[in-house]
C-alpha positions as CSV (number, residue, x, y, z in Angstrom):
1,M,0.2,-0.1,-0.3
2,R,1.4,3.3,-1.2
3,G,2.3,5.5,2.2
4,R,0.7,9.1,2.7
5,V,2.1,12.8,3.2
6,G,3.4,12.7,6.7
7,R,0.7,14.2,9.1
8,G,1.4,17.2,11.3
9,N,1.3,17.8,15.2
10,S,-2.5,18.4,14.5
11,G,-3.0,14.8,13.5
12,R,-4.7,16.3,9.9
13,P,-2.5,16.5,6.8
14,P,-1.4,19.6,5.2
15,G,-3.5,20.9,2.7
16,N,-6.6,18.6,1.9
17,G,-4.5,15.7,3.2
18,S,-6.0,13.0,1.1
19,L,-3.2,14.0,-1.7
20,Q,-0.3,12.2,-2.4
21,S,3.1,13.8,-4.0
22,P,3.4,13.0,-7.3
23,L,7.2,13.1,-6.8
24,V,7.2,10.6,-3.6
25,P,5.6,7.2,-4.2
26,F,6.2,6.5,-0.5
27,P,7.0,8.3,2.6
28,A,10.0,11.0,2.7
29,A,10.8,10.1,6.1
30,A,11.2,6.3,5.2
31,M,13.4,7.2,2.1
32,P,17.2,6.2,2.2
33,P,19.0,9.6,1.6
34,S,20.5,8.5,-1.3
35,S,16.9,7.4,-3.2
36,L,15.5,10.6,-2.2
37,R,18.5,12.6,-4.0
38,R,18.3,10.4,-7.1
39,R,14.9,10.6,-7.5
40,L,14.9,14.6,-6.5
41,G,17.8,14.7,-9.1
42,V,15.5,13.2,-11.7
43,A,12.7,15.0,-11.2
44,L,14.3,18.5,-11.5
45,A,16.1,16.9,-14.5
46,A,12.3,16.3,-16.1
47,A,11.0,19.9,-15.1
48,A,14.4,21.6,-16.8
49,L,13.4,19.3,-19.8
50,G,10.2,20.3,-20.0
51,C,10.9,24.3,-20.0
52,T,13.6,23.7,-22.7
53,L,11.8,21.2,-25.2
54,P,8.7,24.0,-26.0
55,I,11.4,26.4,-27.4
56,V,13.9,23.7,-29.2
57,A,11.0,22.9,-30.9
58,H,9.8,26.3,-31.6
59,A,13.1,26.9,-33.4
60,Q,13.3,23.8,-35.2
61,S,9.9,24.3,-36.8
62,F,10.4,28.2,-37.3
63,P,8.8,29.3,-39.4
64,S,5.1,27.9,-39.6
65,K,3.7,30.2,-40.8
66,P,4.5,34.0,-42.6
67,V,6.8,36.4,-41.4
68,K,6.2,40.6,-41.1
69,L,9.5,42.4,-42.1
70,V,8.7,45.7,-41.1
71,V,10.7,48.2,-43.2
72,P,10.0,51.8,-41.2
73,F,10.2,54.1,-44.4
74,P,8.3,54.8,-47.7
75,P,8.9,52.2,-50.5
76,G,11.1,52.9,-52.7
77,G,14.3,53.6,-51.0
78,S,17.4,51.8,-51.1
79,L,16.4,50.1,-47.6
80,D,13.2,49.3,-49.2
81,N,14.8,47.6,-52.1
82,V,17.4,45.7,-50.1
83,G,14.9,44.6,-47.8
84,R,12.4,43.2,-50.6
85,L,14.9,41.3,-52.1
86,L,16.2,39.9,-48.9
87,A,12.5,38.5,-48.0
88,Q,12.1,37.1,-51.7
89,K,15.3,35.1,-50.8
90,L,14.1,34.1,-47.6
91,T,10.5,33.0,-48.9
92,E,12.3,30.7,-51.1
93,A,14.7,29.4,-48.5
94,W,11.9,28.8,-45.8
95,G,8.8,27.9,-48.1
96,Q,7.0,30.6,-46.1
97,Q,5.7,33.9,-46.9
98,V,8.0,37.2,-45.9
99,V,5.5,40.0,-46.3
100,V,7.6,43.5,-46.4
101,E,5.7,46.0,-44.5
102,N,5.9,49.6,-44.9
103,R,5.3,52.0,-42.0
104,P,7.2,55.0,-42.1
105,G,6.9,57.7,-39.7
106,A,8.7,59.9,-36.9
107,G,12.7,59.0,-38.8
108,G,11.7,55.3,-38.6
109,N,10.4,55.4,-34.7
110,V,7.0,54.4,-36.0
111,G,7.7,50.9,-37.6
112,A,10.3,50.1,-34.7
113,D,8.4,50.6,-31.9
114,A,5.5,48.4,-34.1
115,V,8.0,45.3,-33.6
116,A,9.2,46.2,-30.5
117,K,5.8,45.7,-29.1
118,S,5.3,42.6,-31.1
119,P,5.4,39.1,-29.8
120,A,8.7,38.1,-29.0
121,D,8.3,35.0,-31.5
122,G,10.3,35.7,-34.2
123,Y,7.5,36.8,-36.5
124,A,8.0,40.2,-36.7
125,V,11.6,41.8,-37.5
126,V,12.4,44.8,-38.0
127,M,14.9,46.3,-41.0
128,G,16.7,49.2,-38.3
129,A,18.7,51.8,-39.6
130,L,21.1,54.5,-38.6
131,S,18.1,56.9,-37.7
132,T,16.2,54.1,-35.5
133,H,18.9,52.6,-33.7
134,A,21.8,55.1,-33.7
135,V,20.5,58.7,-33.6
136,N,17.3,59.0,-33.1
137,P,17.7,58.3,-29.4
138,S,19.8,61.3,-29.0
139,L,18.0,63.4,-31.4
140,Y,14.4,62.9,-30.6
141,A,13.1,64.3,-27.0
142,K,11.3,61.6,-26.2
143,M,11.3,58.1,-27.7
144,P,8.4,55.3,-27.8
145,Y,10.8,52.6,-27.5
146,D,14.5,51.7,-25.8
147,A,16.7,51.5,-28.8
148,V,18.7,48.8,-26.4
149,K,16.7,47.2,-24.3
150,D,13.9,46.4,-26.7
151,F,15.5,44.7,-29.5
152,A,17.5,41.2,-30.0
153,P,20.1,42.0,-33.2
154,I,19.8,39.7,-36.0
155,S,22.3,40.7,-38.2
156,N,23.5,44.0,-40.4
157,V,22.6,44.1,-43.6
158,A,24.3,46.6,-45.6
159,I,26.2,50.0,-45.4
160,T,25.4,52.8,-48.4
161,P,28.1,56.0,-48.8
162,N,25.9,59.2,-49.0
163,V,27.1,61.5,-51.6
164,L,27.2,65.3,-51.6
165,I,25.3,66.6,-54.6
166,V,24.2,70.2,-56.1
167,R,22.1,70.4,-59.3
168,A,23.8,70.1,-62.4
169,D,23.7,74.1,-62.9
170,S,25.0,75.1,-59.6
171,P,28.2,77.1,-59.3
172,I,29.6,75.2,-56.7
173,R,32.0,72.4,-57.8
174,S,33.8,71.3,-54.8
175,V,33.7,71.4,-50.8
176,S,35.5,74.6,-50.6
177,D,33.2,76.1,-53.2
178,L,30.0,74.8,-50.9
179,I,31.9,76.3,-47.3
180,A,32.5,79.8,-49.6
181,Y,28.9,79.9,-50.6
182,A,27.5,79.1,-47.3
183,K,29.4,81.6,-45.4
184,A,28.4,84.0,-47.9
185,N,25.0,83.5,-47.8
186,P,24.5,82.7,-43.9
187,G,20.9,81.7,-42.7
188,K,20.1,81.2,-46.5
189,T,22.0,78.1,-47.4
190,N,19.3,75.2,-47.2
191,F,20.3,71.2,-47.2
192,G,17.5,68.3,-47.7
193,S,16.9,65.2,-46.6
194,G,14.4,62.4,-46.6
195,S,13.9,62.8,-42.7
196,N,15.1,63.8,-39.4
197,G,17.7,61.2,-38.6
198,S,18.9,60.2,-41.5
199,A,22.5,59.7,-42.4
200,G,21.9,62.7,-44.9
201,H,20.5,64.8,-42.1
202,L,23.5,64.0,-39.9
203,A,26.0,64.7,-42.7
204,G,24.5,68.2,-43.2
205,E,24.8,68.3,-39.3
206,L,28.2,67.4,-39.2
207,F,29.4,69.9,-42.0
208,K,27.7,73.0,-40.3
209,V,29.8,71.6,-37.1
210,E,33.2,71.0,-38.9
211,T,33.0,74.2,-41.3
212,G,31.3,77.0,-38.8
213,T,28.6,77.7,-41.6
214,D,24.6,79.0,-40.9
215,V,23.2,75.9,-43.0
216,M,19.5,75.1,-42.4
217,H,18.1,71.4,-42.7
218,I,15.0,71.1,-44.1
219,P,13.5,67.2,-43.4
220,Y,11.3,65.5,-46.3
221,K,8.9,62.5,-46.5
222,G,11.2,60.4,-48.1
223,G,14.3,60.7,-50.5
224,A,12.6,61.8,-53.5
225,P,10.7,64.1,-52.5
226,A,13.9,65.9,-50.8
227,L,15.7,65.6,-54.1
228,Q,12.7,67.5,-55.9
229,A,13.2,70.0,-53.6
230,L,16.6,70.4,-54.5
231,L,16.1,70.4,-58.0
232,A,13.5,73.2,-57.5
233,G,15.6,75.4,-56.0
234,E,14.3,74.7,-52.4
235,T,17.8,73.6,-51.1
236,Q,21.1,74.2,-52.2
237,F,22.6,70.8,-51.2
238,M,21.8,67.3,-49.9
239,F,23.6,64.1,-48.9
240,D,21.7,61.4,-51.0
241,N,22.3,57.8,-51.0
242,L,25.0,56.7,-53.6
243,A,22.8,54.5,-56.1
244,N,20.0,57.4,-56.2
245,A,22.9,60.2,-56.4
246,M,24.6,58.5,-59.7
247,A,21.6,57.9,-61.2
248,Q,20.9,61.1,-61.1
249,V,24.7,62.2,-62.1
250,K,24.3,60.1,-65.4
251,G,20.7,61.6,-65.8
252,G,22.4,65.2,-66.3
253,R,20.3,66.3,-63.1
254,V,22.7,66.6,-60.4
255,R,26.7,67.1,-59.8
256,A,28.2,65.0,-57.2
257,I,30.7,66.3,-55.4
258,A,32.2,64.1,-52.6
259,V,31.4,60.6,-50.7
260,T,30.6,61.2,-47.0
261,T,32.8,57.6,-46.4
262,A,36.5,57.5,-45.0
263,Q,37.3,55.9,-48.4
264,R,36.3,56.1,-51.8
265,S,33.5,53.7,-53.3
266,K,33.7,51.1,-55.4
267,L,30.8,52.2,-57.6
268,A,32.6,55.8,-58.2
269,P,36.4,55.4,-57.8
270,D,36.6,58.8,-59.4
271,L,34.9,60.7,-56.6
272,P,36.6,62.0,-53.9
273,T,35.9,62.0,-50.1
274,M,35.0,64.7,-48.1
275,A,38.3,63.9,-46.2
276,E,39.8,64.4,-49.0
277,Q,38.5,68.1,-50.0
278,G,39.8,69.1,-46.3
279,L,37.3,68.0,-43.8
280,P,39.7,65.1,-41.9
281,G,37.4,62.4,-40.5
282,F,34.3,63.5,-41.8
283,D,32.8,59.4,-42.0
284,I,29.2,59.1,-42.3
285,A,27.3,56.4,-44.0
286,T,23.8,54.7,-44.0
287,W,23.5,51.1,-42.8
288,F,20.8,49.0,-41.8
289,G,20.0,45.6,-40.2
290,L,17.4,43.3,-38.6
291,L,16.4,43.4,-35.5
292,A,13.5,41.1,-33.6
293,P,11.9,42.3,-30.2
294,A,13.5,41.5,-27.4
295,G,13.1,38.4,-25.3
296,T,13.3,36.3,-28.8
297,P,14.3,32.8,-28.3
298,P,18.1,32.9,-29.1
299,E,17.9,30.1,-31.2
300,V,15.1,31.5,-33.3
301,I,17.4,34.5,-33.5
302,A,20.4,32.1,-34.4
303,R,17.9,30.6,-37.5
304,W,17.1,34.0,-38.9
305,N,20.9,35.0,-38.6
306,A,22.1,31.7,-40.5
307,E,19.8,32.2,-43.1
308,V,20.4,36.2,-43.8
309,V,23.9,35.8,-43.8
310,K,23.6,32.9,-46.5
311,A,21.2,35.2,-48.5
312,L,23.5,37.8,-48.3
313,N,26.8,35.7,-49.3
314,A,24.8,34.6,-52.5
315,P,26.3,35.7,-55.7
316,D,23.2,37.1,-57.1
317,V,22.1,39.0,-53.9
318,R,25.3,40.7,-53.4
319,E,25.2,41.7,-57.2
320,R,21.9,43.1,-57.0
321,M,23.1,44.8,-53.7
322,V,25.7,46.3,-55.1
323,A,24.4,47.6,-58.1
324,Q,21.8,49.3,-55.6
325,G,24.5,50.9,-54.1
326,A,24.4,48.9,-51.2
327,D,27.8,47.1,-49.8
328,P,26.3,43.7,-47.8
329,T,27.9,43.6,-44.3
330,P,26.4,40.3,-42.6
331,T,27.7,39.9,-39.2
332,T,26.8,37.8,-35.8
333,P,24.4,39.1,-33.6
334,A,26.9,40.3,-31.0
335,E,28.7,41.5,-34.1
336,F,25.7,43.6,-34.9
337,A,25.2,44.7,-31.3
338,A,28.6,46.1,-30.6
339,F,28.3,48.2,-33.9
340,I,25.1,49.8,-33.1
341,A,26.3,50.7,-29.6
342,K,29.6,52.3,-31.4
343,E,27.3,54.3,-33.6
344,R,25.0,55.5,-31.2
345,D,28.1,56.6,-29.2
346,K,29.4,58.6,-32.3
347,Y,26.1,60.1,-33.4
348,A,25.2,61.2,-29.9
349,R,28.5,63.7,-30.0
350,I,27.7,64.6,-33.4
351,V,23.9,65.5,-32.4
352,K,25.3,67.1,-28.9
353,A,27.4,69.3,-31.3
354,S,25.1,70.6,-33.3
355,G,22.1,71.5,-31.3
356,A,19.9,69.5,-33.5
357,R,16.9,68.6,-31.5
358,V,12.7,66.8,-32.4
359,D,10.2,67.5,-30.2
Protein backbone atom coordinates (compact mmCIF):
# COMPACT_ATOMS: atom_id res chain seq x y z
CA MET A 1 0.00 0.00 0.00
CA ARG A 2 1.24 3.49 -0.80
CA GLY A 3 2.06 5.70 2.11
CA ARG A 4 0.56 9.14 2.66
CA VAL A 5 2.20 12.49 3.13
CA GLY A 6 3.22 12.82 6.77
CA ARG A 7 0.73 14.42 9.19
CA GLY A 8 1.44 17.46 11.28
CA ASN A 9 1.11 17.84 15.07
CA SER A 10 -2.62 18.34 14.70
CA GLY A 11 -2.95 14.82 13.37
CA ARG A 12 -4.35 16.18 10.11
CA PRO A 13 -2.44 16.26 6.81
CA PRO A 14 -1.36 19.62 5.35
CA GLY A 15 -3.65 20.95 2.63
CA ASN A 16 -6.38 18.55 1.62
CA GLY A 17 -4.67 15.65 3.31
CA SER A 18 -5.63 12.88 0.88
CA LEU A 19 -3.37 14.14 -1.95
CA GLN A 20 -0.10 12.28 -2.45
CA SER A 21 3.05 13.88 -3.85
CA PRO A 22 3.52 13.02 -7.53
CA LEU A 23 7.28 12.81 -6.95
CA VAL A 24 7.31 10.68 -3.76
CA PRO A 25 5.49 7.31 -3.97
CA PHE A 26 6.10 6.44 -0.31
CA PRO A 27 6.81 8.42 2.86
CA ALA A 28 9.84 10.66 2.48
CA ALA A 29 10.89 9.90 6.02
CA ALA A 30 11.15 6.22 5.13
CA MET A 31 13.15 6.83 1.94
CA PRO A 32 16.95 6.28 2.08
CA PRO A 33 18.87 9.57 1.59
CA SER A 34 20.59 8.32 -1.59
CA SER A 35 17.27 7.30 -3.14
CA LEU A 36 15.72 10.66 -2.25
CA ARG A 37 18.58 12.55 -3.87
CA ARG A 38 18.41 10.36 -6.96
CA ARG A 39 14.66 10.77 -7.36
CA LEU A 40 14.82 14.51 -6.78
CA GLY A 41 17.60 14.78 -9.38
CA VAL A 42 15.53 12.95 -11.94
CA ALA A 43 12.49 15.11 -11.16
CA LEU A 44 14.47 18.36 -11.52
CA ALA A 45 16.05 17.21 -14.77
CA ALA A 46 12.64 16.33 -16.16
CA ALA A 47 11.28 19.71 -15.14
CA ALA A 48 14.19 21.51 -16.81
CA LEU A 49 13.77 19.45 -19.96
CA GLY A 50 10.09 20.27 -19.98
CA CYS A 51 10.91 23.98 -19.93
CA THR A 52 13.42 23.84 -22.80
CA LEU A 53 11.61 21.46 -25.10
CA PRO A 54 8.99 24.01 -26.26
CA ILE A 55 11.75 26.52 -27.12
CA VAL A 56 13.81 23.97 -29.05
CA ALA A 57 10.73 22.66 -30.85
CA HIS A 58 9.71 26.23 -31.74
CA ALA A 59 13.15 26.97 -33.18
CA GLN A 60 13.22 23.74 -35.19
CA SER A 61 9.78 24.38 -36.69
CA PHE A 62 10.36 28.10 -37.30
CA PRO A 63 8.88 29.51 -39.42
CA SER A 64 5.59 27.63 -39.55
CA LYS A 65 3.56 30.63 -40.76
CA PRO A 66 4.14 33.88 -42.71
CA VAL A 67 6.74 36.28 -41.35
CA LYS A 68 6.52 40.09 -41.31
CA LEU A 69 9.54 42.23 -42.18
CA VAL A 70 8.79 45.84 -41.24
CA VAL A 71 10.53 48.57 -43.24
CA PRO A 72 10.11 51.79 -41.21
CA PHE A 73 10.41 54.04 -44.28
CA PRO A 74 8.41 54.67 -47.48
CA PRO A 75 8.64 52.28 -50.44
CA GLY A 76 11.19 52.87 -53.16
CA GLY A 77 14.31 53.74 -51.16
CA SER A 78 17.50 51.70 -50.89
CA LEU A 79 16.49 50.19 -47.56
CA ASP A 80 13.11 49.15 -48.93
CA ASN A 81 14.65 47.68 -52.10
CA VAL A 82 17.17 45.62 -50.14
CA GLY A 83 14.47 44.54 -47.69
CA ARG A 84 12.32 43.21 -50.51
CA LEU A 85 15.24 41.41 -52.10
CA LEU A 86 16.07 39.77 -48.78
CA ALA A 87 12.43 38.88 -48.17
CA GLN A 88 12.29 37.12 -51.53
CA LYS A 89 15.35 35.00 -50.74
CA LEU A 90 14.08 34.10 -47.27
CA THR A 91 10.69 33.13 -48.69
CA GLU A 92 12.41 30.76 -51.09
CA ALA A 93 14.59 29.29 -48.33
CA TRP A 94 11.84 28.82 -45.74
CA GLY A 95 8.85 27.99 -47.88
CA GLN A 96 6.91 30.58 -45.89
CA GLN A 97 5.99 34.03 -47.14
CA VAL A 98 8.14 36.85 -45.77
CA VAL A 99 5.94 39.92 -46.19
CA VAL A 100 7.44 43.42 -46.34
CA GLU A 101 5.32 46.00 -44.53
CA ASN A 102 6.20 49.69 -44.90
CA ARG A 103 5.42 51.66 -41.72
CA PRO A 104 7.09 55.08 -42.12
CA GLY A 105 6.95 58.00 -39.72
CA ALA A 106 9.03 59.91 -37.15
CA GLY A 107 12.37 59.06 -38.72
CA GLY A 108 11.63 55.34 -38.59
CA ASN A 109 10.38 55.34 -35.01
CA VAL A 110 6.83 54.30 -35.93
CA GLY A 111 7.85 51.05 -37.62
CA ALA A 112 10.55 50.22 -35.10
CA ASP A 113 8.14 50.74 -32.22
CA ALA A 114 5.58 48.43 -33.82
CA VAL A 115 8.12 45.60 -33.85
CA ALA A 116 9.40 46.39 -30.35
CA LYS A 117 5.87 45.80 -29.07
CA SER A 118 5.26 42.64 -31.13
CA PRO A 119 5.35 39.11 -29.65
CA ALA A 120 8.93 37.92 -29.14
CA ASP A 121 8.58 34.86 -31.35
CA GLY A 122 10.56 35.81 -34.48
CA TYR A 123 7.51 36.39 -36.68
CA ALA A 124 7.95 40.18 -36.78
CA VAL A 125 11.33 41.84 -37.37
CA VAL A 126 12.36 45.34 -38.36
CA MET A 127 14.91 46.54 -40.87
CA GLY A 128 16.42 48.94 -38.39
CA ALA A 129 18.74 51.69 -39.55
CA LEU A 130 21.18 54.36 -38.55
CA SER A 131 18.29 56.63 -37.60
CA THR A 132 16.15 54.18 -35.63
CA HIS A 133 18.91 52.70 -33.48
CA ALA A 134 21.84 55.13 -33.44
CA VAL A 135 20.63 58.68 -34.07
CA ASN A 136 17.04 59.01 -32.88
CA PRO A 137 17.77 58.17 -29.21
CA SER A 138 19.81 61.39 -29.07
CA LEU A 139 17.82 63.42 -31.57
CA TYR A 140 14.28 62.92 -30.21
CA ALA A 141 13.32 64.37 -26.85
CA LYS A 142 11.03 61.40 -26.21
CA MET A 143 11.36 57.93 -27.73
CA PRO A 144 8.53 55.36 -27.87
CA TYR A 145 10.99 52.51 -27.38
CA ASP A 146 14.40 51.76 -25.90
CA ALA A 147 16.76 51.17 -28.82
CA VAL A 148 18.88 48.79 -26.73
CA LYS A 149 16.60 47.01 -24.26
CA ASP A 150 13.63 46.47 -26.58
CA PHE A 151 15.46 44.67 -29.41
CA ALA A 152 17.49 41.56 -30.15
CA PRO A 153 19.98 42.19 -33.00
CA ILE A 154 20.04 39.58 -35.77
CA SER A 155 22.57 40.83 -38.35
CA ASN A 156 23.71 43.94 -40.09
CA VAL A 157 22.58 43.83 -43.73
CA ALA A 158 24.27 46.62 -45.68
CA ILE A 159 26.17 49.88 -45.58
CA THR A 160 25.47 52.58 -48.16
CA PRO A 161 27.75 55.59 -48.74
CA ASN A 162 26.17 59.00 -49.12
CA VAL A 163 27.13 61.59 -51.71
CA LEU A 164 27.14 65.37 -51.51
CA ILE A 165 25.19 66.63 -54.54
CA VAL A 166 24.09 69.98 -55.96
CA ARG A 167 22.02 70.92 -59.00
CA ALA A 168 23.79 70.42 -62.31
CA ASP A 169 23.67 74.18 -63.01
CA SER A 170 24.99 75.14 -59.55
CA PRO A 171 28.21 77.16 -59.38
CA ILE A 172 29.35 74.82 -56.56
CA ARG A 173 31.92 72.31 -57.82
CA SER A 174 33.82 71.34 -54.65
CA VAL A 175 33.52 71.21 -50.88
CA SER A 176 35.49 74.44 -50.60
CA ASP A 177 33.05 76.08 -53.04
CA LEU A 178 30.12 74.98 -50.83
CA ILE A 179 31.81 76.34 -47.71
CA ALA A 180 32.44 79.68 -49.42
CA TYR A 181 28.85 79.81 -50.69
CA ALA A 182 27.39 79.03 -47.25
CA LYS A 183 29.54 81.66 -45.55
CA ALA A 184 28.53 84.23 -48.14
CA ASN A 185 24.85 83.36 -47.60
CA PRO A 186 24.46 82.76 -43.83
CA GLY A 187 21.00 81.60 -42.85
CA LYS A 188 19.99 81.40 -46.51
CA THR A 189 21.67 78.14 -47.46
CA ASN A 190 19.44 75.09 -47.06
CA PHE A 191 20.03 71.37 -47.31
CA GLY A 192 17.35 68.70 -47.46
CA SER A 193 17.11 65.08 -46.38
CA GLY A 194 14.62 62.24 -46.47
CA SER A 195 13.87 62.52 -42.75
CA ASN A 196 15.08 63.76 -39.40
CA GLY A 197 17.81 61.49 -38.14
CA SER A 198 18.76 60.10 -41.54
CA ALA A 199 22.38 59.86 -42.61
CA GLY A 200 21.72 62.74 -45.01
CA HIS A 201 20.51 64.89 -42.13
CA LEU A 202 23.47 64.05 -39.87
CA ALA A 203 25.98 64.52 -42.69
CA GLY A 204 24.63 68.05 -43.11
CA GLU A 205 24.81 68.69 -39.37
CA LEU A 206 28.40 67.43 -39.28
CA PHE A 207 29.26 69.67 -42.24
CA LYS A 208 27.77 72.60 -40.33
CA VAL A 209 29.81 71.84 -37.21
CA GLU A 210 33.08 71.15 -39.05
CA THR A 211 32.90 74.26 -41.22
CA GLY A 212 31.27 76.73 -38.84
CA THR A 213 28.65 77.61 -41.43
CA ASP A 214 25.06 78.67 -40.83
CA VAL A 215 23.05 76.22 -42.94
CA MET A 216 19.44 75.13 -42.39
CA HIS A 217 18.11 71.58 -42.50
CA ILE A 218 14.75 70.90 -44.16
CA PRO A 219 13.39 67.37 -43.67
CA TYR A 220 11.13 65.82 -46.31
CA LYS A 221 9.00 62.70 -46.35
CA GLY A 222 11.50 60.50 -48.16
CA GLY A 223 14.53 60.84 -50.39
CA ALA A 224 12.53 61.41 -53.58
CA PRO A 225 10.76 64.57 -52.30
CA ALA A 226 14.08 65.84 -50.94
CA LEU A 227 15.66 65.41 -54.37
CA GLN A 228 12.77 67.21 -56.03
CA ALA A 229 13.24 70.09 -53.60
CA LEU A 230 16.90 70.33 -54.61
CA LEU A 231 16.01 70.34 -58.30
CA ALA A 232 13.34 72.98 -57.67
CA GLY A 233 15.83 75.26 -55.91
CA GLU A 234 14.22 75.01 -52.45
CA THR A 235 17.55 73.69 -51.15
CA GLN A 236 21.10 74.25 -52.36
CA PHE A 237 22.65 70.88 -51.53
CA MET A 238 21.90 67.49 -50.02
CA PHE A 239 23.56 64.25 -49.03
CA ASP A 240 21.84 61.45 -50.93
CA ASN A 241 22.59 57.73 -50.99
CA LEU A 242 25.11 56.68 -53.60
CA ALA A 243 22.79 54.68 -55.88
CA ASN A 244 20.18 57.45 -56.17
CA ALA A 245 22.82 60.15 -56.54
CA MET A 246 24.77 58.44 -59.32
CA ALA A 247 21.59 57.71 -61.26
CA GLN A 248 20.77 61.43 -61.16
CA VAL A 249 24.33 62.33 -62.11
CA LYS A 250 24.15 60.09 -65.18
CA GLY A 251 20.83 61.70 -66.05
CA GLY A 252 22.50 65.11 -66.03
CA ARG A 253 20.24 66.52 -63.30
CA VAL A 254 22.76 66.84 -60.44
CA ARG A 255 26.49 67.15 -59.86
CA ALA A 256 28.27 64.87 -57.38
CA ILE A 257 30.85 66.62 -55.21
CA ALA A 258 32.13 64.02 -52.72
CA VAL A 259 31.33 60.79 -50.86
CA THR A 260 30.83 60.96 -47.11
CA THR A 261 32.70 57.77 -46.17
CA ALA A 262 36.34 57.62 -45.08
CA GLN A 263 37.33 55.75 -48.24
CA ARG A 264 36.27 56.21 -51.85
CA SER A 265 33.50 53.97 -53.11
CA LYS A 266 34.13 51.15 -55.58
CA LEU A 267 31.01 52.28 -57.43
CA ALA A 268 32.42 55.79 -57.95
CA PRO A 269 36.21 55.49 -57.58
CA ASP A 270 36.85 58.87 -59.21
CA LEU A 271 34.71 60.72 -56.69
CA PRO A 272 36.84 62.11 -53.82
CA THR A 273 35.86 61.90 -50.16
CA MET A 274 34.87 64.82 -47.94
CA ALA A 275 38.10 64.21 -46.02
CA GLU A 276 40.18 64.55 -49.19
CA GLN A 277 38.58 67.93 -49.76
CA GLY A 278 39.55 69.47 -46.46
CA LEU A 279 37.32 67.87 -43.81
CA PRO A 280 39.48 65.20 -42.15
CA GLY A 281 37.61 62.61 -40.11
CA PHE A 282 34.35 63.15 -41.98
CA ASP A 283 32.84 59.66 -42.11
CA ILE A 284 29.09 59.05 -42.29
CA ALA A 285 27.23 56.24 -44.02
CA THR A 286 23.74 54.80 -44.02
CA TRP A 287 23.49 51.28 -42.61
CA PHE A 288 20.60 48.96 -41.95
CA GLY A 289 20.10 45.57 -40.36
CA LEU A 290 17.52 43.21 -38.91
CA LEU A 291 16.34 43.22 -35.30
CA ALA A 292 13.68 41.20 -33.48
CA PRO A 293 11.81 42.08 -30.28
CA ALA A 294 13.78 41.58 -27.07
CA GLY A 295 13.16 38.17 -25.54
CA THR A 296 13.03 36.32 -28.86
CA PRO A 297 14.50 32.83 -28.20
CA PRO A 298 18.23 32.66 -29.05
CA GLU A 299 17.56 29.59 -31.19
CA VAL A 300 15.17 31.61 -33.38
CA ILE A 301 17.65 34.49 -33.61
CA ALA A 302 20.30 31.99 -34.69
CA ARG A 303 18.00 30.59 -37.37
CA TRP A 304 17.29 34.09 -38.69
CA ASN A 305 20.98 34.94 -38.68
CA ALA A 306 22.01 31.78 -40.54
CA GLU A 307 19.54 32.38 -43.37
CA VAL A 308 20.28 36.11 -43.62
CA VAL A 309 24.05 35.52 -43.82
CA LYS A 310 23.50 32.81 -46.42
CA ALA A 311 21.30 35.12 -48.51
CA LEU A 312 23.69 38.07 -48.30
CA ASN A 313 26.59 35.88 -49.40
CA ALA A 314 24.71 34.57 -52.43
CA PRO A 315 26.38 35.94 -55.62
CA ASP A 316 23.10 37.07 -57.22
CA VAL A 317 22.04 38.96 -54.09
CA ARG A 318 25.43 40.65 -53.70
CA GLU A 319 25.42 41.67 -57.35
CA ARG A 320 21.96 43.23 -57.13
CA MET A 321 22.74 45.02 -53.86
CA VAL A 322 26.01 46.47 -55.12
CA ALA A 323 24.20 47.70 -58.24
CA GLN A 324 21.92 49.61 -55.85
CA GLY A 325 24.88 51.15 -54.04
CA ALA A 326 24.60 48.91 -50.97
CA ASP A 327 27.59 46.95 -49.68
CA PRO A 328 26.40 43.64 -48.07
CA THR A 329 27.72 43.37 -44.51
CA PRO A 330 26.45 40.21 -42.76
CA THR A 331 27.48 39.86 -39.10
CA THR A 332 26.80 37.76 -36.03
CA PRO A 333 24.16 39.07 -33.59
CA ALA A 334 26.91 40.01 -31.12
CA GLU A 335 28.91 41.87 -33.77
CA PHE A 336 25.82 43.80 -34.84
CA ALA A 337 25.04 44.73 -31.23
CA ALA A 338 28.59 46.03 -30.73
CA PHE A 339 28.43 47.97 -34.00
CA ILE A 340 25.14 49.64 -33.01
CA ALA A 341 26.59 50.63 -29.62
CA LYS A 342 29.60 52.25 -31.28
CA GLU A 343 27.42 54.10 -33.80
CA ARG A 344 25.06 55.30 -31.06
CA ASP A 345 27.95 56.87 -29.14
CA LYS A 346 29.36 58.45 -32.31
CA TYR A 347 26.12 60.10 -33.34
CA ALA A 348 25.27 61.19 -29.82
CA ARG A 349 28.39 63.37 -30.00
CA ILE A 350 27.44 64.73 -33.43
CA VAL A 351 23.87 65.52 -32.38
CA LYS A 352 25.06 67.24 -29.22
CA ALA A 353 27.64 69.30 -31.07
CA SER A 354 25.15 70.36 -33.75
CA GLY A 355 22.39 71.23 -31.32
CA ALA A 356 19.89 69.35 -33.52
CA ARG A 357 16.72 68.32 -31.70
CA VAL A 358 13.29 66.96 -32.57
CA ASP A 359 10.52 67.51 -30.01
